[in-house]
LUMDRENMI-645125 format. One record per residue (C-alpha): x, y, z; chain; residue in three letters. Coordinates in nm, 3 decimals, decimal comma, padded with zeros to 5 digits. Last residue first. Layout:
LUMDRENMI-645125
+---------+---------+---------+-------+-----+
|      c1 |      c2 |      c3 | chain | res |
+---------+---------+---------+-------+-----+
|       X |       Y |       Z |     A | ALA |
...
+---------+---------+---------+-------+-----+
***
This chain:
LUMDRENMI-645125
+---------+---------+---------+-------+-----+
|      c1 |      c2 |      c3 | chain | res |
+---------+---------+---------+-------+-----+
|  01,627 |  04,321 | -08,144 |     A | ARG |
|  01,784 |  04,436 | -07,812 |     A | PRO |
|  01,522 |  04,471 | -07,541 |     A | ILE |
|  01,520 |  04,828 | -07,389 |     A | GLU |
|  01,600 |  04,864 | -07,030 |     A | ARG |
|  01,349 |  04,982 | -06,791 |     A | PRO |
|  01,500 |  05,194 | -06,486 |     A | LYS |
|  01,537 |  05,050 | -06,166 |     A | PHE |
|  01,856 |  05,232 | -06,055 |     A | LEU |
|  01,676 |  05,522 | -05,973 |     A | PHE |
|  01,463 |  05,361 | -05,719 |     A | GLY |
|  01,778 |  05,304 | -05,480 |     A | TYR |
|  01,602 |  05,540 | -05,153 |     A | THR |
|  01,284 |  05,384 | -05,248 |     A | VAL |
|  01,359 |  05,018 | -05,270 |     A | LEU |
|  01,609 |  05,015 | -04,981 |     A | ALA |
|  01,381 |  05,180 | -04,749 |     A | TYR |
|  01,096 |  04,998 | -04,837 |     A | ILE |
|  01,314 |  04,660 | -04,784 |     A | VAL |
|  01,416 |  04,809 | -04,471 |     A | PHE |
|  01,044 |  04,870 | -04,367 |     A | ALA |
|  00,967 |  04,525 | -04,435 |     A | ASP |
|  01,258 |  04,380 | -04,195 |     A | LEU |
|  01,177 |  04,595 | -03,963 |     A | ALA |
|  00,809 |  04,520 | -03,928 |     A | PHE |
|  00,907 |  04,143 | -03,946 |     A | THR |
|  01,141 |  04,173 | -03,656 |     A | LEU |
|  00,885 |  04,346 | -03,470 |     A | LEU |
|  00,614 |  04,098 | -03,542 |     A | GLY |
|  00,879 |  03,829 | -03,408 |     A | ALA |
|  00,918 |  04,047 | -03,086 |     A | SER |
|  00,525 |  04,029 | -03,011 |     A | GLY |
|  00,347 |  03,825 | -03,214 |     A | THR |
| -00,014 |  03,878 | -03,038 |     A | ARG |
| -00,008 |  04,252 | -03,000 |     A | ARG |
|  00,171 |  04,303 | -03,333 |     A | LEU |
| -00,093 |  04,107 | -03,534 |     A | GLN |
| -00,263 |  04,404 | -03,710 |     A | ALA |
|  00,090 |  04,592 | -03,736 |     A | LEU |
|  00,244 |  04,320 | -03,897 |     A | GLY |
| -00,064 |  04,233 | -04,171 |     A | GLY |
| -00,020 |  04,638 | -04,262 |     A | ILE |
|  00,404 |  04,587 | -04,263 |     A | ILE |
|  00,397 |  04,247 | -04,472 |     A | GLY |
|  00,142 |  04,439 | -04,703 |     A | LEU |
|  00,359 |  04,688 | -04,751 |     A | ALA |
|  00,664 |  04,481 | -04,775 |     A | ALA |
|  00,453 |  04,273 | -05,052 |     A | LEU |
|  00,353 |  04,624 | -05,263 |     A | VAL |
|  00,709 |  04,740 | -05,243 |     A | LEU |
|  00,858 |  04,428 | -05,363 |     A | GLY |
|  00,619 |  04,373 | -05,642 |     A | LEU |
|  00,695 |  04,777 | -05,735 |     A | VAL |
|  01,087 |  04,692 | -05,717 |     A | ARG |
|  01,048 |  04,376 | -05,878 |     A | GLY |
|  00,839 |  04,508 | -06,168 |     A | ALA |
|  01,147 |  04,785 | -06,231 |     A | PRO |
|  01,417 |  04,497 | -06,314 |     A | ARG |
|  01,701 |  04,541 | -06,145 |     A | LEU |
|  01,825 |  04,208 | -06,185 |     A | ARG |
|  01,837 |  04,134 | -05,812 |     A | LEU |
|  01,520 |  04,304 | -05,780 |     A | ILE |
|  01,356 |  04,033 | -06,009 |     A | LEU |
|  01,473 |  03,755 | -05,825 |     A | TRP |
|  01,376 |  03,877 | -05,508 |     A | GLY |
|  01,001 |  04,005 | -05,675 |     A | ALA |
|  00,964 |  03,662 | -05,814 |     A | LEU |
|  01,035 |  03,471 | -05,455 |     A | LEU |
|  00,814 |  03,681 | -05,289 |     A | SER |
|  00,523 |  03,597 | -05,553 |     A | LEU |
|  00,570 |  03,282 | -05,495 |     A | ILE |
|  00,556 |  03,302 | -05,102 |     A | GLY |
|  00,243 |  03,529 | -05,148 |     A | GLN |
|  00,087 |  03,273 | -05,365 |     A | VAL |
|  00,159 |  02,993 | -05,120 |     A | LEU |
|  00,033 |  03,195 | -04,870 |     A | LEU |
| -00,325 |  03,204 | -05,020 |     A | VAL |
| -00,328 |  02,870 | -05,107 |     A | LEU |
| -00,240 |  02,797 | -04,728 |     A | ALA |
| -00,544 |  03,007 | -04,611 |     A | VAL |
| -00,731 |  02,841 | -04,841 |     A | ILE |
| -00,651 |  02,483 | -04,717 |     A | ARG |
| -00,689 |  02,600 | -04,338 |     A | ALA |
| -01,083 |  02,763 | -04,414 |     A | ALA |
| -01,122 |  02,444 | -04,586 |     A | VAL |
| -01,044 |  02,205 | -04,289 |     A | GLU |
| -01,241 |  02,408 | -04,037 |     A | GLY |
| -01,277 |  02,770 | -03,920 |     A | GLU |
| -01,174 |  03,114 | -04,052 |     A | LEU |
| -01,393 |  03,385 | -03,870 |     A | PHE |
| -01,260 |  03,372 | -03,521 |     A | PRO |
| -00,894 |  03,360 | -03,667 |     A | ALA |
| -00,622 |  03,113 | -03,479 |     A | ASP |
| -00,469 |  02,918 | -03,793 |     A | ILE |
| -00,302 |  02,630 | -03,796 |     A | ASP |
| -00,211 |  02,550 | -04,129 |     A | VAL |
| -00,335 |  02,199 | -04,263 |     A | GLY |
| -00,292 |  01,869 | -04,177 |     A | ASP |
| -00,052 |  01,761 | -04,423 |     A | GLY |
|  00,048 |  01,837 | -04,789 |     A | THR |
| -00,170 |  02,164 | -04,824 |     A | LEU |
|  00,012 |  02,311 | -04,498 |     A | GLY |
|  00,353 |  02,158 | -04,563 |     A | MET |
|  00,326 |  02,341 | -04,903 |     A | VAL |
|  00,227 |  02,685 | -04,721 |     A | ALA |
|  00,508 |  02,654 | -04,485 |     A | PHE |
|  00,773 |  02,554 | -04,764 |     A | ILE |
|  00,651 |  02,871 | -04,969 |     A | THR |
|  00,651 |  03,094 | -04,641 |     A | VAL |
|  01,065 |  03,008 | -04,575 |     A | LEU |
|  01,139 |  03,043 | -04,968 |     A | ALA |
|  00,924 |  03,367 | -04,998 |     A | GLY |
|  01,108 |  03,494 | -04,665 |     A | ALA |
|  01,420 |  03,394 | -04,784 |     A | ILE |
|  01,396 |  03,554 | -05,109 |     A | LEU |
|  01,238 |  03,914 | -04,981 |     A | LEU |
|  01,535 |  03,934 | -04,738 |     A | ILE |
|  01,788 |  03,860 | -05,013 |     A | ALA |
|  01,627 |  04,099 | -05,238 |     A | ALA |
|  01,630 |  04,359 | -04,960 |     A | ALA |
|  01,996 |  04,279 | -04,843 |     A | GLY |
|  02,118 |  04,320 | -05,305 |     A | THR |
|  01,932 |  04,625 | -05,277 |     A | VAL |
|  02,110 |  04,756 | -04,939 |     A | ALA |
|  02,442 |  04,623 | -05,072 |     A | GLY |
|  02,460 |  04,843 | -05,386 |     A | PRO |
|  02,406 |  04,692 | -05,737 |     A | ARG |
|  02,698 |  04,803 | -05,973 |     A | PRO |
|  02,587 |  05,011 | -06,231 |     A | THR |
|  02,618 |  04,974 | -06,604 |     A | LEU |
|  02,916 |  04,694 | -06,624 |     A | PRO |
|  03,241 |  04,834 | -06,772 |     A | ALA |
|  03,270 |  04,842 | -07,158 |     A | PRO |
|  03,518 |  04,552 | -07,297 |     A | ARG |
|  03,848 |  04,652 | -07,429 |     A | PRO |
|  03,929 |  04,453 | -07,729 |     A | THR |
|  04,196 |  04,177 | -07,659 |     A | PRO |
|  04,587 |  04,219 | -07,784 |     A | VAL |
|  04,730 |  03,897 | -07,961 |     A | GLY |
|  04,656 |  04,046 | -08,312 |     A | PRO |
|  04,641 |  04,430 | -08,342 |     A | VAL |
|  04,310 |  04,527 | -08,507 |     A | THR |
|  04,135 |  04,546 | -08,184 |     A | GLY |
|  04,218 |  04,880 | -08,086 |     A | PRO |
|  04,321 |  05,109 | -08,363 |     A | SER |
|  04,704 |  05,071 | -08,474 |     A | PRO |
|  04,918 |  05,325 | -08,402 |     A | PRO |
|  05,013 |  05,598 | -08,679 |     A | PRO |
|  05,346 |  05,533 | -08,899 |     A | PRO |
|  05,647 |  05,652 | -08,788 |     A | ILE |
|  05,894 |  05,790 | -09,091 |     A | ASP |
|  05,750 |  06,169 | -09,046 |     A | ASN |
|  05,881 |  06,417 | -09,315 |     A | MET |
+---------+---------+---------+-------+-----+
***
């Protein structure tokens, strides 16, 4: 009848590697860019806050905040903001839903703060506004990538 044996199943032939499944979803460039913006901004704000805490304090120009204690409080708030931005950027790179939510909140707060200071900051405020708007655009547009994953047991 038929003298030909059936083909071997994958992975049973010595010397032939078992094929591996392709990665789930590649990360789009816009999402990587949003994460990079958050990571860079978080690093810069954290460095500024640490300098404010260890040095002379943060030089602020707010009428209701004056004195050494107010400068230290602002530096602490900036430190928390920087650490949260770093965390959001790292979580976005890993496509975690918590990173997306945190990134959206931080970008929205950045836009609100930028609008409040737009008259004083000028073109730097517009750049901050544009970067935060891009972060929101990228995280909303590619929101379908940020699905909760089950942890294998």
